C-alpha angles and dihedrals in degrees: 000000000000109000092207090059090053091049090050090051091049091051093048091049091051094046100034090225143055095243094064091040092054091050092049092050096040092235135111123279091241090055090055092047092049093049091049093048092049091049092051090048091049096053095032100232137093113253099189140030120212113239138163091266094049135267112350116201117240120223087266089051092052091048094049093048092052089053101045105031096075090046096049093044093051090045092055090047092051092048090052090050092050091049091049090051088062090057103038132009109272142133132053124332116194113206135181128201142160111268098252094044092046092051101042107031113019103058093066091047092049091049094050092047093048090048087062096038109028092174090071120095126193135215110192121197116193120196148100121322097246093056094044092052089052091052090048092050091050092052094249091119132043093204139000133194116234139183110240112192125198096231106026137028134163109270091239091058090052091052124105092251097087142054118212132202121184116239096182142324130244136183116247114219133183108231140183138165120278091247093051090049093054097039093051098041095239092169079092100075097177119136092248093051097047094044089064093058129100116253139205125201142174093212123077090210090048092226089155095058095040091050093049093052093044091051096050102032107017091239142063126233109253094228117028114191102235108195096175140012114189128163094218124083095204091056089046092054091050092050091052091049088053090057096248091138146288127310139180116241138179111246095242093060099057108028094114092050091049093050091050091049094241091124131041124210121227118209093350122163145088090323093062116135115260122227115199107207101212143189109236126201135166107274099225098039116112103225120226123237089260093051092048092049093049093047089052089049092053095044091051087071 
């Protein structure tokens, strides 16, 4: 059905005549009359009756108006919003992030961006990296945050689907409690000794542990003993403090615990693995003005 004919009908209904409708639509009166006649011919019923006070809607006219008016009004509103988004950041941004990063870092960045552009809304999805990359690939997210390790990355992240921009870098350190360190003789930091330990991770695919071993030893133990997998960094820290096993952490997450001596680093130093926390987008997607402005805001630090 021709959308212009429906818009002409809506304008005639609201003005009770073709003159007012033509003025509202910025077209000629004859164009309105032709559109209305074609619409009536298309659906096979009269929509108006001529009367002294103008065009009076028939019952079919009333029924059609009730159906199309909400749709046309919302359509015009959406078109205006899309047009405005090309002139100033506005609308919905869908973001993905690991749980710890989304809790600790992103809220302040979202607040400062929205303070500048109050027309922008956010939908934040927290979860593991594999799932977030899938959502990004499917168009369910505009951006996601990902861990990009020097020596090991998920194959999907290395693919040509995505573009990556580094937000900041952090050192990745293998940690345990002081009691666990002493009870398991971790002064011996050989591959064979560490491979026998119990490990904790926040990633079901244990990318963090695989990457750490590959970085320090060039290989990964074939069967790591995973005592706990939990998608929450705070719970992971508590489990390590309770001597459940060893875990790999970014330096910014555990600095207080290290300073208080609650956690002990294993093989920590200048040779620590570097994780580049990065903003990931689809490579071939043309970003909107809002997306470009938010990416610039994040990358500004």
